[in-house]
N, C-alpha and C positions, 0 to 999 in steps of 0.2 A: 515339543517347540519350546527353544530357549527364551530364560526371561526377556531379553533384550528384543527377540524376533517379536514375541509377545507382548512388551511393551510398543513396539511398532506399530503390529496389527492393530491393537485398541487406539492407538493414536489417529491413526489412518480413516479408521470404523467412525472414529469421531466427531471428525474434522466435516463430514458433510452434514451431521445433523446437528453441529453447533449452527452450522449456515441455517438448516432450517428452521432449528426448536431454539435457539441462541442458549443460554445457558439454562434454559429451565429441560433439556436433555435429561432422560433419566438414566441411570446404570443398566438397567432394564433395555433399554432401547439402544446402548452402547453395548451389549452382552449380544444380544440379538442381530445387530447390524455384523459383529465381530462373530458371530458363528460358536459363543462359547458362553458356558455357565457364569453368571452373573458374580459368583465367587471369586471368577479368576481375576476379573479387574483387580478387587480388594490382594491379590497375590502379588502383584508387580506394580500396583500404585497404592499410597499410602491412604489417600481419597477421592474421591470425583473430583473435587477442586483440582488435585495435585494432577489428575489424569486431565481435567478441561483447560488447565495450564499450560502440560505441556503439546497439549493440543492445539491451542490457539496461538505459544510460539512457532509452532513447526506450521499451519496454517498460513502466518503472518510471515514467513521467512521472507526476505525482501531478491533473494538470491538470483531466479527466473527475472526479477526486473531488474536489478544491478545488470546482468549478462546483458538485457536487450539494449539499456541503454550504452553500455561498453561496444556493442556492435555496432552503434550510429557511425557511421562514416565520419572521422573527421573529416575529408574533404568534400563531402559534401555541403553546398551551402549555407550560411547562418540558418535562414527561414527554414530550410527543410530539418534540418537536424531539431531546431525547437519543435517544430509540427510533430515530427518522431515521437521527440522526449516528453509532447503534453500527452500525444496518445497511449503511450505506455503509463504516464506515471496518473492519469485519468481512470485507465482502465484496471489497473491494480487498486483505485481509492473506491471506483464504482463497486469493483466485484467485492471486496472485501468489507465494506460500509456496516453493515450490521455486524460482522463478526469483528470488525474496531472497536466500534462501539460498544460491543460486551465484552470486548478484553480489556478496554477501560474500564469499565463498572468493576469486573471480577478480580483486576492484579490491581486496582488503584483503593478500590472502597470495600467491596465485599469480603475477598480474601487478599490484602496488600502481599506485594510478593517484592521483596526490594529488587531481586536478582533478578525476577519478569522487567521489571522496571526498567532497570538499566538494560537490559537488552534489548528492549521497543525503543528508548532513547537512540542505542547502538544504531539499530535499523534505522529509525530517520533520518540517523546523521549520515549515514552512508548513501541513503538516497539524495539526501541534500549534494553532498559529495559527486554523487554519479550524476546529478544535475549539472553543477558546477562544471565539470568537465564539456560537458554539451558546449557551454558559451565561452569556456577556456581559448580555444583557438582564434576567437575574434574579439579577445577582451579589449582593445585595442582602438575597436568601431563603436563601443557602448560607453553608453554616460553614465552607468553605471557599473559594478563591478561584480565579476561573474557571479558571486556569493549571493549579491542582492537582487540579479538575476534571477538566479535558481530558485530565491524562496520569493520571488512574488510570483514563476512558474509554480511552486510546487502550495501556495496560498490560491491561488485562481481554481487549482484543479482540486485541493481540498473544498472550499466553498461548494463549487459545482459540484461535488460528490455529498458533501454533508449538510451545506446548509441551504436554508429556507427558499433559497432565490437560486438554487440551483436547477440545471433542466440538462441531466445527463443524457438524457435522449437525443438531445440536439448539441453536445460538445461537438466543437472540431477544434484541433491541433491547428490546423493553421490558420483559423480564428485568431487563437490565443497565441500563436506568432505573429500573426499582424498587430491585437495589440499592443504586445510586448515592446515590436522591434519598432510600429508605425505610431501608436498611440492611437486618438480616435478623429482627432482634429482634424480636416484638410488643412494639407498645405498649399499656400498663398496660389500656386499654379493649379491646381487641382479644384480650386474656390474658384478662381477666374471664369473655369470650364464650365460651373453650373450654371 
């Protein structure tokens, strides 16, 4: 197997182990999952940390989410686009919550890696820009800019996935779309009906 193929195979074997064990995953576990001798790891990676950083970056690749956001039909009414975007973003955050926390610890604290930090920042910006695109067709109908609307959607999804008051199992993209687009106060006509 060529070195690049071996690297790719080790990264693929490491990703599920990171979800299961976090940064405590051992090179022995990785080698076993990849079906190679433990020493093979160090033939293509300088250290366990390098393998883990490469695996985290691969696991947190935003491309599938970005592609799904780009596939939301801009002709769909705004409420439907926002609900779909919220579901996609929230799903990404909840599926990768533990790994994102581990990545921050590793890349910013344990083994600071400026290149990985820059890649993470670029991924966050790409995700923000993709959500901005969901709001942009209806920018004239919003009280805030599409950029601000995207930030609010991302903040809510992040708080729900990572925060102490989150309810990940109860999340509804439709509810978030309603909150962002309508607020929580009854309109005068609705209030009169009560």
